[in-house]
C-alpha positions as CSV (number, residue, x, y, z in Angstrom):
1,M,-7.1,-37.2,0.6
2,S,-7.8,-37.4,-3.2
3,R,-8.1,-34.3,-5.0
4,Q,-11.5,-35.1,-6.4
5,Q,-12.9,-35.3,-2.7
6,S,-15.2,-32.4,-1.4
7,G,-17.4,-31.9,1.1
8,A,-21.9,-32.7,0.3
9,K,-23.0,-30.0,-1.1
10,G,-23.3,-26.8,0.4
11,L,-21.8,-27.5,3.6
12,R,-18.5,-27.4,5.1
13,Q,-16.5,-30.6,6.2
14,S,-13.4,-30.8,8.5
15,L,-11.3,-33.8,8.3
16,S,-10.5,-35.3,11.3
17,E,-7.2,-34.3,12.8
18,Y,-5.3,-36.9,11.5
19,D,-6.7,-36.7,8.2
20,A,-5.8,-33.2,8.4
21,K,-1.9,-34.1,8.9
22,Q,-1.6,-36.8,6.6
23,F,-2.7,-34.2,3.8
24,L,-0.3,-31.8,4.9
25,K,2.8,-33.9,5.4
26,P,3.4,-34.4,1.8
27,F,3.3,-30.6,1.2
28,G,6.3,-30.0,3.7
29,V,4.5,-29.5,6.7
30,P,6.8,-30.9,9.6
31,V,4.0,-32.9,11.3
32,V,3.8,-35.0,14.7
33,E,4.3,-38.5,14.3
34,E,1.3,-40.5,15.9
35,T,-0.7,-43.3,16.4
36,V,-4.4,-44.0,15.8
37,A,-6.2,-46.4,18.1
38,A,-9.9,-47.7,18.2
39,G,-10.1,-47.9,22.1
40,A,-8.8,-47.5,25.7
41,G,-6.6,-50.5,25.2
42,Q,-4.9,-49.9,21.7
43,A,-4.0,-46.5,22.8
44,A,-2.6,-48.0,26.0
45,E,-0.7,-50.5,23.9
46,A,0.3,-47.6,21.1
47,A,1.4,-45.2,23.8
48,A,4.4,-48.0,25.4
49,R,5.1,-48.3,22.0
50,I,6.0,-44.6,21.5
51,G,7.4,-44.4,25.0
52,F,5.9,-42.2,27.7
53,P,4.9,-39.6,28.2
54,V,2.0,-39.3,25.7
55,V,-0.8,-37.0,24.4
56,L,-4.2,-38.7,24.2
57,K,-6.5,-36.7,22.0
58,A,-10.1,-37.8,20.7
59,L,-10.4,-38.2,17.2
60,G,-13.6,-37.1,15.1
61,S,-14.1,-35.1,12.1
62,T,-16.6,-32.7,13.9
63,L,-14.6,-32.4,17.0
64,L,-13.0,-29.1,16.7
65,H,-11.6,-27.1,19.4
66,K,-10.5,-30.2,21.4
67,T,-8.7,-28.6,24.3
68,E,-11.4,-26.1,25.3
69,A,-13.7,-29.3,24.9
70,G,-11.7,-31.3,27.7
71,L,-10.8,-33.6,24.8
72,V,-7.2,-33.2,25.2
73,H,-5.0,-34.8,28.0
74,M,-1.2,-34.6,28.1
75,N,2.0,-36.1,30.2
76,L,0.5,-39.2,30.1
77,F,3.1,-41.2,32.1
78,D,1.8,-45.1,32.2
79,E,-0.7,-47.6,30.3
80,T,-3.1,-46.7,33.2
81,A,-3.2,-43.3,32.6
82,V,-3.8,-43.6,28.9
83,K,-6.6,-45.9,29.9
84,R,-8.1,-43.8,32.2
85,A,-7.7,-40.5,30.0
86,A,-9.4,-42.3,26.8
87,E,-12.5,-43.3,28.8
88,E,-13.0,-39.7,30.2
89,I,-12.6,-38.5,26.9
90,A,-15.3,-40.7,25.6
91,G,-17.8,-39.8,27.8
92,Q,-16.9,-36.1,26.5
93,A,-17.0,-36.8,22.8
94,G,-20.3,-38.8,23.6
95,A,-21.0,-40.8,19.8
96,A,-18.9,-37.9,17.8
97,L,-15.9,-40.1,18.9
98,E,-14.2,-41.7,16.0
99,G,-10.9,-43.1,17.6
100,F,-8.2,-41.4,19.7
101,L,-5.2,-39.7,18.7
102,V,-1.5,-41.0,20.6
103,Q,1.2,-38.6,20.1
104,P,4.2,-38.4,21.7
105,Q,4.4,-35.3,24.2
106,V,6.6,-32.3,22.4
107,S,8.2,-30.3,24.7
108,A,8.5,-26.9,23.5
109,K,7.9,-23.4,25.3
110,R,7.5,-21.3,21.6
111,E,3.7,-22.4,20.1
112,F,3.1,-20.1,16.7
113,V,0.6,-20.5,14.4
114,A,0.3,-21.6,10.6
115,G,-3.1,-21.7,8.4
116,M,-4.7,-20.4,5.3
117,F,-8.4,-19.4,4.1
118,R,-10.1,-18.5,1.2
119,D,-11.1,-14.6,0.8
120,P,-14.0,-13.8,-1.4
121,E,-11.8,-10.8,-3.5
122,Y,-8.7,-12.1,-3.0
123,G,-8.4,-16.2,-3.3
124,P,-6.6,-17.7,-1.0
125,V,-4.6,-15.9,2.1
126,V,-2.0,-17.5,4.2
127,M,-1.3,-16.7,8.1
128,F,1.7,-17.0,10.2
129,G,2.1,-15.8,13.8
130,L,2.4,-16.2,17.7
131,G,-0.2,-19.4,19.0
132,G,-0.9,-21.3,21.5
133,I,-3.4,-19.6,24.1
134,F,-2.0,-16.0,22.6
135,T,-3.4,-16.3,19.2
136,E,-6.2,-14.3,20.0
137,A,-4.8,-12.4,22.9
138,F,-1.8,-10.6,21.3
139,S,-3.2,-10.8,17.7
140,D,0.5,-11.0,16.5
141,V,-0.6,-12.4,13.2
142,V,0.4,-11.7,9.5
143,F,-0.8,-12.2,6.3
144,R,0.0,-13.0,2.6
145,L,-1.3,-14.1,-0.5
146,A,-1.1,-17.2,-2.1
147,P,0.9,-18.4,-4.3
148,L,3.6,-17.5,-1.3
149,S,7.6,-17.7,-2.6
150,A,10.2,-18.6,0.0
151,E,11.0,-14.9,0.3
152,D,7.5,-13.9,0.5
153,A,7.7,-16.3,3.5
154,R,10.5,-14.7,4.9
155,D,9.0,-11.8,5.3
156,M,6.2,-13.3,7.1
157,I,8.5,-14.6,9.8
158,D,11.0,-11.5,10.1
159,E,7.2,-9.1,10.5
160,I,5.7,-10.5,13.6
161,R,6.1,-8.5,16.5
162,S,7.3,-11.4,18.5
163,R,9.9,-12.3,16.1
164,A,12.6,-12.4,18.8
165,L,11.4,-15.7,20.1
166,L,12.7,-17.6,16.8
167,D,16.0,-16.5,17.6
168,S,18.4,-18.1,20.6
169,F,16.0,-17.3,23.5
170,R,16.4,-18.2,27.1
171,G,18.7,-21.6,26.3
172,E,16.9,-22.3,23.6
173,A,18.1,-22.8,19.9
174,A,17.1,-20.3,17.2
175,A,13.8,-22.2,15.3
176,D,14.9,-23.8,12.0
177,L,14.0,-21.2,9.8
178,A,14.5,-23.2,6.7
179,M,11.3,-25.6,8.1
180,L,9.0,-22.7,8.7
181,V,9.6,-21.3,5.1
182,S,8.7,-25.2,4.1
183,T,5.1,-24.7,6.1
184,L,4.1,-21.8,5.2
185,T,5.2,-21.8,1.2
186,G,3.6,-25.7,1.9
187,I,0.6,-24.6,3.1
188,S,0.4,-22.2,-0.3
189,R,0.7,-24.8,-2.3
190,A,-2.0,-27.3,-0.7
191,A,-4.4,-24.2,-1.3
192,L,-3.6,-23.8,-4.7
193,E,-3.6,-27.3,-5.8
194,Y,-6.8,-28.3,-3.5
195,P,-9.6,-25.5,-4.3
196,D,-11.8,-27.4,-2.1
197,V,-9.9,-27.2,0.9
198,A,-11.4,-23.6,2.4
199,E,-9.0,-23.6,6.0
200,I,-6.0,-24.9,7.1
201,D,-5.1,-24.4,10.4
202,I,-2.4,-25.5,12.3
203,N,-2.1,-24.5,16.0
204,P,0.4,-24.8,17.8
205,L,3.1,-24.8,15.4
206,L,5.6,-25.7,18.2
207,I,9.4,-24.7,18.2
208,T,11.0,-27.0,20.4
209,Q,14.2,-26.7,22.3
210,D,16.7,-27.6,19.7
211,G,14.8,-25.1,17.0
212,T,12.7,-28.3,15.6
213,V,9.3,-27.4,13.9
214,V,6.8,-29.7,14.6
215,A,3.0,-29.2,14.0
216,V,1.1,-31.2,17.1
217,D,-2.0,-30.1,15.7
218,A,-4.1,-29.6,12.1
219,L,-7.5,-28.6,11.1
220,V,-8.6,-28.9,7.6
221,V,-12.0,-27.5,6.5
222,K,-13.3,-28.4,2.9
223,A,-16.4,-26.9,1.2
224,P,-18.0,-26.8,-2.2
225,I,-15.5,-24.8,-4.6
226,A,-17.4,-21.2,-4.8
227,E,-19.0,-20.1,-8.2
228,G,-16.3,-17.6,-9.4
229,K,-17.2,-14.2,-8.8
230,K,-18.1,-12.2,-12.2
231,F,-15.8,-9.0,-13.0
232,L,-15.8,-6.1,-15.1
233,P,-13.9,-6.8,-18.4
234,A,-10.2,-5.3,-18.6
235,V,-9.5,-2.2,-20.7
236,D,-7.1,-1.7,-23.3
237,P,-4.4,0.6,-21.5
238,S,-4.6,2.3,-25.0
239,V,-7.9,3.2,-24.6
240,L,-7.4,5.2,-21.5
241,G,-4.6,7.1,-22.5
242,A,-6.4,8.4,-25.0
243,L,-9.3,9.8,-22.9
244,F,-6.4,11.7,-21.1
245,H,-5.7,13.5,-24.7
246,P,-8.8,15.0,-25.8
247,R,-8.5,17.0,-29.0
248,S,-12.3,18.4,-28.6
249,V,-14.7,18.4,-25.7
250,A,-18.6,18.6,-25.6
251,F,-20.1,19.4,-22.1
252,V,-23.5,17.4,-22.1
253,G,-25.6,19.8,-19.7
254,A,-23.5,23.5,-19.9
255,S,-24.9,26.0,-18.1
256,A,-24.9,29.4,-17.3
257,E,-25.3,29.4,-13.8
258,L,-22.9,30.2,-11.4
259,G,-22.4,27.0,-9.0
260,K,-23.5,24.2,-11.6
261,W,-21.0,21.4,-12.6
262,G,-21.9,22.5,-16.2
263,Y,-21.1,26.0,-15.5
264,T,-18.0,24.8,-13.1
265,L,-16.5,22.2,-15.6
266,L,-17.1,24.4,-18.4
267,T,-15.2,27.4,-16.8
268,N,-12.5,25.4,-15.9
269,A,-11.4,24.1,-18.6
270,I,-11.3,27.4,-20.5
271,G,-9.7,29.4,-18.0
272,G,-6.9,26.4,-17.6
273,G,-6.1,27.5,-21.1
274,Y,-7.0,24.1,-22.6
275,K,-6.4,24.6,-26.7
276,G,-8.6,22.0,-27.9
277,D,-12.3,22.8,-29.1
278,I,-15.3,22.9,-27.0
279,Y,-18.7,22.5,-27.9
280,L,-21.6,22.9,-25.5
281,V,-25.2,21.0,-25.5
282,N,-28.0,22.5,-23.8
283,P,-32.3,21.9,-25.4
284,R,-32.7,25.7,-24.6
285,G,-29.8,26.6,-27.2
286,G,-28.7,30.2,-27.1
287,K,-25.2,31.0,-26.1
288,I,-23.0,30.6,-23.1
289,A,-19.9,32.6,-21.9
290,G,-20.2,33.6,-25.3
291,R,-20.2,30.2,-27.1
292,T,-23.0,28.7,-29.0
293,V,-25.3,26.0,-27.2
294,Y,-26.3,23.2,-29.6
295,K,-30.2,21.8,-28.5
296,R,-28.6,18.1,-29.5
297,V,-25.7,16.4,-29.5
298,T,-25.8,15.8,-33.1
299,D,-25.5,18.8,-33.9
300,I,-22.4,19.2,-33.2
301,P,-20.8,20.0,-36.6
302,G,-17.5,18.6,-35.5
303,Q,-16.0,15.2,-34.2
304,V,-16.4,15.3,-30.0
305,D,-13.4,12.9,-28.7
306,V,-14.8,13.2,-25.2
307,A,-18.2,14.4,-23.5
308,V,-19.2,15.5,-20.2
309,V,-22.3,15.0,-19.0
310,T,-23.3,17.0,-16.4
311,I,-27.5,16.3,-16.6
312,P,-30.1,14.2,-14.2
313,A,-29.1,10.5,-14.3
314,A,-32.9,9.6,-15.8
315,K,-31.5,11.2,-19.0
316,V,-28.2,10.1,-19.6
317,P,-29.4,6.7,-21.3
318,D,-31.1,8.7,-23.8
319,L,-27.6,10.1,-24.8
320,I,-26.4,6.4,-25.9
321,P,-27.6,6.6,-29.4
322,E,-26.8,10.0,-29.9
323,F,-23.7,9.3,-28.9
324,Q,-23.2,6.6,-30.8
325,Q,-24.6,8.2,-33.9
326,K,-21.9,11.0,-33.7
327,G,-18.8,8.4,-32.9
328,I,-18.0,9.5,-29.3
329,S,-16.2,7.4,-27.5
330,Y,-15.8,8.4,-23.8
331,M,-18.5,9.9,-21.5
332,L,-17.1,11.6,-18.4
333,L,-20.5,10.9,-16.0
334,I,-20.0,13.4,-13.9
335,A,-24.3,12.7,-12.9
336,S,-24.9,11.2,-9.7
337,G,-28.1,9.6,-8.6
338,F,-26.6,6.0,-9.5
339,A,-24.7,2.7,-7.1
340,E,-24.3,5.3,-4.6
341,T,-27.9,5.7,-3.8
342,G,-28.7,2.0,-3.1
343,E,-29.2,-1.5,-4.9
344,E,-32.5,0.4,-7.8
345,G,-29.1,3.0,-8.4
346,A,-26.7,0.0,-9.2
347,R,-29.1,-1.7,-11.4
348,S,-29.9,1.5,-13.4
349,E,-25.8,1.7,-13.1
350,R,-25.5,-1.7,-14.4
351,Q,-28.0,-1.1,-16.9
352,L,-26.6,2.2,-18.3
353,V,-22.7,0.1,-18.6
354,E,-24.0,-2.4,-20.5
355,Q,-26.0,-0.2,-22.6
356,A,-22.8,2.1,-23.6
357,R,-20.5,-1.0,-23.8
358,K,-22.8,-2.2,-26.5
359,A,-22.7,1.0,-28.5
360,G,-19.1,1.0,-28.1
361,I,-18.6,3.7,-25.7
362,Y,-16.0,4.2,-22.8
363,L,-17.8,5.3,-19.8
364,I,-16.2,7.3,-16.6
365,G,-17.8,7.3,-13.3
366,P,-21.0,7.8,-12.7
367,N,-20.3,10.3,-9.8
368,T,-17.3,11.7,-11.0
369,M,-15.9,14.4,-10.0
370,G,-13.6,14.8,-13.4
371,I,-10.4,14.5,-14.9
372,C,-7.0,16.6,-15.7
373,N,-4.0,16.0,-18.1
374,P,-1.8,19.6,-17.2
375,H,0.2,18.5,-19.6
376,I,-1.8,19.7,-22.5
377,S,-3.8,22.3,-20.1
378,F,-7.0,20.0,-19.8
379,Y,-8.3,20.8,-16.6
380,C,-12.0,19.5,-15.9
381,T,-12.5,18.5,-12.5
382,G,-14.8,20.4,-9.7
383,S,-12.4,22.3,-8.3
384,H,-10.4,25.4,-9.8
385,V,-7.0,23.6,-8.8
386,R,-4.6,23.6,-11.6
387,P,-1.2,21.8,-10.7
388,E,1.8,21.5,-13.0
389,D,2.3,19.1,-15.2
390,G,4.5,16.5,-14.0
391,S,4.9,12.7,-13.4
392,V,2.6,11.4,-11.1
393,S,-0.5,10.1,-11.7
394,M,-3.3,9.9,-9.7
395,V,-6.7,8.1,-8.9
396,A,-8.7,9.3,-6.0
397,Q,-12.5,7.0,-5.6
398,S,-13.7,10.2,-3.9
399,G,-14.1,13.2,-5.2
400,N,-13.7,15.4,-2.5
401,M,-10.6,13.9,-1.6
402,G,-9.6,14.2,-5.3
403,N,-10.0,18.0,-5.0
404,Q,-7.8,18.1,-1.6
405,L,-4.7,16.2,-3.0
406,L,-4.9,18.1,-6.3
407,A,-5.1,21.8,-4.4
408,F,-2.1,20.3,-2.0
409,A,-0.1,19.1,-5.4
410,E,-0.5,22.5,-6.8
411,L,0.7,24.2,-3.0
412,Q,3.7,22.0,-2.8
413,G,4.7,22.1,-6.7
414,V,4.4,17.7,-6.8
415,G,4.1,17.9,-10.9
416,I,0.6,15.6,-11.9
417,R,0.5,13.5,-15.1
418,A,-3.2,12.9,-15.5
419,F,-6.0,12.7,-12.4
420,C,-9.2,10.9,-12.5
421,G,-11.8,11.0,-9.9
422,S,-12.8,7.2,-10.6
423,G,-16.4,7.7,-8.9
424,N,-18.6,4.3,-9.2
425,E,-16.0,2.7,-11.6
426,G,-19.2,1.4,-13.1
427,M,-17.1,0.3,-16.2
428,I,-13.3,1.5,-15.7
429,T,-12.0,0.5,-12.5
430,I,-8.8,1.3,-10.5
431,E,-7.1,-1.8,-11.9
432,D,-7.4,-0.5,-15.2
433,Y,-5.6,2.2,-14.8
434,L,-2.8,0.8,-13.1
435,D,-2.5,-1.4,-16.1
436,A,-2.8,2.0,-18.1
437,F,-0.1,3.6,-15.7
438,E,2.1,0.5,-16.4
439,V,2.9,1.4,-20.0
440,D,2.6,5.3,-19.7
441,S,6.0,6.4,-20.4
442,L,5.1,9.7,-18.7
443,T,4.1,8.2,-15.3
444,K,6.8,7.9,-12.9
445,T,4.3,7.7,-9.8
446,V,1.3,6.3,-9.2
447,M,-0.7,8.1,-6.2
448,L,-4.1,6.1,-5.6
449,Y,-7.1,7.0,-2.8
450,V,-8.7,4.0,-2.2
451,E,-11.9,2.7,-0.6
452,S,-12.7,-0.4,-2.4
453,V,-11.6,-2.3,-5.3
454,K,-13.7,-4.3,-7.9
455,N,-11.4,-7.3,-8.5
456,G,-8.9,-7.6,-5.6
457,R,-7.1,-10.1,-7.2
458,R,-6.6,-8.6,-10.5
459,F,-5.8,-5.5,-7.9
460,Y,-3.2,-7.3,-6.0
461,E,-1.4,-8.7,-9.4
462,S,-1.6,-5.4,-11.8
463,A,-0.1,-3.7,-8.2
464,R,2.7,-6.0,-7.9
465,R,3.6,-5.9,-11.7
466,V,3.4,-1.8,-11.8
467,G,5.5,-1.9,-9.1
468,R,8.1,-3.8,-10.3
469,K,8.8,-0.7,-12.6
470,K,7.1,2.4,-10.5
471,P,6.6,3.2,-6.8
472,I,2.2,3.2,-5.7
473,V,1.7,5.4,-2.9
474,L,-1.8,4.6,-1.6
475,L,-4.2,6.0,1.1
476,K,-7.1,3.7,2.0
477,G,-10.1,4.6,3.8
478,G,-12.7,2.6,5.5
479,Q,-10.1,1.6,7.6
480,T,-11.8,-0.6,9.9
481,A,-12.1,-4.3,11.2
482,A,-15.8,-5.0,10.9
483,G,-15.0,-7.3,7.7
484,T,-14.1,-10.1,10.6
485,K,-14.4,-13.5,9.1
486,A,-16.9,-16.1,10.4
487,A,-14.8,-19.4,10.0
488,S,-13.8,-22.4,12.1
489,S,-10.1,-21.7,12.4
490,H,-8.1,-19.0,14.7
491,T,-6.7,-18.5,11.0
492,G,-10.1,-17.1,9.5
493,A,-11.7,-15.8,12.2
494,M,-7.8,-13.8,12.9
495,A,-8.3,-12.2,9.6
496,S,-10.2,-8.8,8.7
497,D,-10.4,-6.6,5.7
498,T,-7.7,-4.1,6.6
499,R,-5.4,-7.0,7.5
500,V,-6.0,-8.4,4.4
501,F,-5.7,-5.3,2.1
502,N,-2.2,-4.3,4.1
503,A,-0.7,-7.8,3.0
504,V,-1.8,-7.3,-0.4
505,C,0.0,-3.5,-0.3
506,R,2.8,-4.9,1.5
507,Q,3.4,-8.1,-1.2
508,A,2.7,-6.0,-4.1
509,G,5.3,-3.6,-2.9
510,I,2.2,-0.9,-2.6
511,V,4.1,2.1,-0.2
512,K,0.8,3.0,2.0
513,V,0.4,5.4,4.2
514,D,-2.4,6.9,6.6
515,K,-2.6,10.3,6.1
516,P,-3.6,12.2,2.9
517,L,-0.7,14.7,3.4
518,D,1.5,11.9,3.6
519,L,0.4,10.7,0.2
520,L,1.7,13.8,-1.1
521,D,5.2,13.8,1.1
522,L,5.7,10.8,-0.8
523,S,4.6,11.5,-4.1
524,A,6.9,14.4,-3.9
525,A,9.8,12.2,-2.9
526,F,9.3,9.6,-5.4
527,S,8.8,11.8,-8.0
528,S,12.0,14.1,-7.2
529,L,14.9,11.7,-5.4
530,P,16.5,9.0,-6.6
531,L,16.3,5.9,-4.6
532,P,18.7,5.0,-1.7
533,R,20.1,1.8,-2.3
534,G,20.2,1.4,1.5
535,S,19.1,2.9,5.0
536,R,22.1,4.4,6.2
537,V,21.6,8.3,6.9
538,A,24.2,11.2,7.2
539,I,22.4,14.2,8.6
540,M,23.7,17.7,8.3
541,T,22.1,20.7,10.7
542,L,22.6,24.3,11.5
543,G,22.0,23.7,15.3
544,G,22.5,20.3,17.3
545,G,18.7,20.3,18.2
546,W,17.4,19.4,15.3
547,G,20.1,16.5,14.0
548,V,19.5,14.9,17.5
549,V,15.7,15.1,16.4
550,A,16.0,13.6,13.2
551,A,18.6,10.7,14.6
552,D,15.6,10.0,17.0
553,L,13.2,9.8,14.1
554,C,15.5,7.7,11.8
555,E,16.0,5.2,14.5
556,H,12.5,5.3,15.2
557,Y,11.6,4.5,11.2
558,G,14.0,1.9,10.8
559,L,16.9,4.1,9.5
560,Q,20.9,3.8,10.5
561,V,23.1,6.7,11.7
562,P,26.5,5.4,11.1
563,E,29.3,7.0,12.8
564,L,31.3,9.0,10.7
565,P,34.9,7.2,9.7
566,G,38.2,9.3,10.9
567,D,39.2,10.2,7.0
568,L,35.8,12.0,6.5
569,I,36.2,13.6,10.1
570,R,39.3,14.8,9.2
571,E,38.2,16.3,5.9
572,I,35.2,18.0,7.6
573,D,37.7,19.6,9.8
574,H,39.3,21.2,6.9
575,V,36.2,23.2,6.5
576,L,34.4,23.6,10.1
577,P,35.4,25.3,13.3
578,P,37.2,23.1,15.6
579,Y,34.4,22.9,18.0
580,W,32.3,21.2,15.6
581,S,30.2,18.1,16.7
582,R,33.1,15.8,15.1
583,A,30.0,12.9,14.1
584,N,26.4,12.0,12.4
585,P,24.6,14.1,12.9
586,V,27.2,16.6,11.4
587,D,26.3,20.3,13.4
588,L,27.4,23.2,11.7
589,V,27.7,25.2,15.3
590,G,25.6,28.2,13.6
591,E,27.8,29.5,10.9
592,N,26.5,31.9,8.9
593,D,29.5,30.8,5.8
594,E,27.5,30.1,2.8
595,Q,29.9,28.0,1.9
596,L,30.0,25.8,4.6
597,P,26.7,23.8,4.1
598,V,27.5,23.8,0.4
599,K,31.6,21.6,1.3
600,V,30.0,19.5,3.8
601,I,27.0,17.9,2.1
602,E,29.2,17.4,-1.0
603,L,31.4,15.4,1.6
604,L,28.7,13.4,2.8
605,A,27.0,13.1,-0.4
606,N,30.0,11.4,-1.5
607,W,30.9,9.2,1.4
608,D,30.3,5.2,1.0
609,G,29.4,5.1,4.0
610,C,26.0,6.8,4.2
611,D,22.8,6.1,1.2
612,A,21.0,9.3,1.8
613,V,21.4,12.7,3.5
614,I,19.0,14.8,5.3
615,N,20.2,18.7,5.5
616,L,18.3,20.9,8.3
617,G,18.1,24.6,8.4
618,I,19.8,25.5,5.6
619,V,17.1,26.6,3.5
620,G,14.5,28.9,5.1
621,R,17.1,31.3,6.5
622,R,15.4,34.2,4.9
623,H,12.3,34.5,6.6
624,M,14.6,34.8,10.3
625,L,16.4,37.4,8.0
626,S,13.2,39.2,6.6
627,R,12.3,39.6,10.3
628,M,15.0,40.8,11.8
629,V,15.3,43.7,8.5
630,A,11.9,44.5,9.5
631,S,12.3,44.8,13.3
632,V,15.8,47.3,12.7
633,Q,13.9,49.3,10.0
634,T,11.5,49.5,12.7
635,A,14.1,50.3,15.5
636,D,16.9,52.0,14.0
637,P,15.9,54.7,11.0
638,D,19.4,55.5,10.3
639,C,20.4,52.1,9.2
640,P,20.8,51.8,5.1
641,E,18.0,50.2,4.0
642,D,19.6,49.1,0.9
643,F,21.9,47.2,2.2
644,M,19.3,45.5,4.4
645,E,17.5,44.9,1.0
646,S,20.8,43.4,-0.9
647,M,21.0,40.7,2.7
648,L,17.9,40.0,1.6
649,A,18.4,39.3,-1.8
650,S,21.9,37.7,-1.7
651,L,20.3,35.0,1.0
652,D,17.6,34.3,-1.5
653,D,20.5,33.9,-4.1
654,F,21.9,31.8,-2.1
655,E,19.1,29.4,-1.1
656,T,18.4,28.9,-5.2
657,R,21.8,28.2,-6.0
658,Y,22.2,26.0,-3.0
659,I,18.7,23.8,-3.7
660,A,20.5,23.5,-7.5
661,H,23.5,22.3,-6.7
662,I,21.6,19.5,-4.0
663,A,19.8,18.8,-7.4
664,D,23.4,18.3,-9.4
665,L,24.5,16.7,-6.5
666,M,22.2,13.6,-6.7
667,E,22.8,13.3,-10.3
668,S,26.9,12.4,-9.8
669,C,26.1,10.6,-6.3
670,Q,22.8,8.8,-7.2
671,K,21.9,9.7,-3.9
672,P,18.2,10.7,-2.1
673,I,19.1,14.1,-0.2
674,L,16.1,15.4,1.3
675,G,15.9,19.0,3.3
676,V,13.7,20.7,6.6
677,N,13.2,24.3,6.2
678,M,14.1,26.7,9.0
679,L,11.0,28.6,8.5
680,R,8.4,28.7,5.5
681,D,5.5,30.7,4.6
682,E,2.4,30.3,2.0
683,K,4.8,30.7,-1.0
684,D,7.3,28.0,-0.2
685,K,6.8,24.9,-2.0
686,T,8.4,21.5,-1.2
687,V,9.4,20.2,-4.7
688,Y,12.1,22.8,-6.2
689,T,12.5,22.1,-9.8
690,F,15.5,23.3,-12.4
691,E,15.4,23.0,-16.6
692,G,17.5,20.2,-17.8
693,R,18.3,18.7,-14.1
694,Q,16.8,15.1,-13.6
695,Y,16.0,15.4,-9.8
696,K,14.6,18.3,-7.9
697,G,15.7,20.1,-4.6
698,L,12.9,18.8,-1.8
699,F,12.6,20.5,1.5
700,Y,9.4,19.3,4.1
701,P,8.4,21.8,6.6
702,T,9.5,18.7,10.2
703,P,11.9,16.8,10.3
704,E,9.6,14.1,10.8
705,Q,8.1,14.4,7.4
706,A,11.3,14.0,5.9
707,V,12.6,11.0,8.1
708,K,9.3,9.3,7.1
709,S,9.5,9.9,3.8
710,L,13.0,8.5,3.3
711,A,11.7,5.6,5.2
712,K,9.4,4.7,2.5
713,L,12.0,5.3,-0.3
714,C,14.1,2.7,1.2
715,E,11.1,0.2,2.1
716,Y,9.8,0.5,-2.0
717,Q,13.4,-0.1,-2.6
718,R,13.8,-3.3,-0.8
719,F,10.7,-4.3,-2.5
720,R,12.1,-3.8,-5.4
721,K,15.2,-5.8,-5.0
722,K,13.4,-8.4,-3.6
723,E,11.7,-8.7,-7.0
724,N,14.7,-8.5,-9.0
725,R,16.1,-11.7,-6.8
726,Q,13.4,-13.9,-7.9
727,S,11.6,-14.1,-10.8
728,P,8.2,-12.1,-11.6
729,K,6.2,-15.5,-11.0
730,A,6.0,-16.7,-7.6
731,Q,7.5,-20.1,-6.9
């Protein structure tokens, strides 16, 4: 097939099975050797040359899914059987029959599927999974975007649930992984070199008894090259950087009425301690909150960097000439009534964005819930939550979710570099924010709540590039299987919007979570801890039960709990009573000596046989003690109150010193050390920051949160290592 070939305009066209295999063969796909026959006699002669038994198939570009139509006859042992089969096939296929395909009967118990389809958002997507009659039944398939590196292909192979079938299995040799990798990367290259190929489907892709990989059936579907989707132009990262550092802000639509956006945002900015100039605009003039209200934007005496707009949607276009005259570069458009309301609103939004672009104005939103930058005490969001400054940059496509995440960040002590509720993303998209976070030196971790992306391919490329430097933690809203593709192949039919997006995340190194709290847990971990070198975990616990639970969770999430070596056991023998567990997890057997956990965690952190340490129940004991003190004071009036209070103060002091010591240990050992509280109350945070220390104390409420977070750190570290092993450009 030449590169110039294409189907009839507006129509999809399938190659015959023979032509499909001949197309795939130069790309390294191991196709079965076969012969084309014009009639029953030629088929019988070809079968005799090949050697019995053989398979006889109908050949025709319009004959798809031939097995279901009775157009495939297997295990034919002589020429008579071949001729009889040919007659039956001819009767079934009718005028669509173009000839016969004669193949040797390949004996194989293991069947897989591989292929490609073109996603409208992400472009060519390669698939691999369990094949044959089980493809739809078990849906054990994985996806990756092309171009596919050899490492990407190996990841796909390792990811399927039926991976064990590719190893030595019941007398069958292990599959030739090099041939599988060649097949998947070959499909990827074919998709890139021939943009008119819409689908590729190889099912079954057989693994023979000796491990040889062979494609015995193939489908290639061609279609006219679709006109490229028009995307919003990229925004320079420096432009977004300036947005989060305004020297002056105007509130257009400022209000004195409690509950109005024009009042909420204004009072949040003032109450949060913003030091820049603040101007208020409302056609009524007068004063609000003791400040002068200007009737028009052009009446403002000083320079305005950012204008926060809360007026009705219909009046917003009238502001553009005023902003242009005043030299205002940024419009934070809180107002709703645009694309989220339907096609008419979408049309109004497009017109507004085009008008703003021509005027040199950058528009955030519309329908945004605001932005904040704690580093300059600029809080301009719909909820009065004020997380402390830090290194986590956050974008949320949902106002409610953004408010919740900011509130959680404040409660748990997760420091925020910057936040934006991106709204409808009429001009500035999630891809623009990713590009800006890449070059922002204060951003160490990126946190995203995403419901959709404007430019799927750009999102993937930006995320993979950013992910090589900084972790991206993502929660996806609207995860359904409703996006099933209408396709001729198993590959296209098995895909869904969710599956493709999940594949994008895995390939780009995005750390994807399923719950909002997981988003905060992971952001806390990435912003507080060094990355683990591997997945071996040492566990220290105040009591045995928690250690067992933590070890079980480690196994569930793919972490290892290695045995303690003899020399380490002997060292711990000098610290703990003789009845300690003498195993990993290390059980402190409920001892109250404050020095024991300090000494043991030092030994574990310095042990070369582990990559991370989890400590359980050491912090949070003060809550148990405070309850005991309350009971003693109620039950025994003669108990000295100052003695009891000194006990509480001593334990408080120990926990502070212990957490600071952990931060120092992480600095010296470069291993993450995660904690789990024995008990906690509303005053306890997840993250504990210490002046002058690079890393932070991290204590979760439950063992599962700690183990799951550590597993995700390991997952991201594997991505980083993989990216370092190969060039930035896929092979």
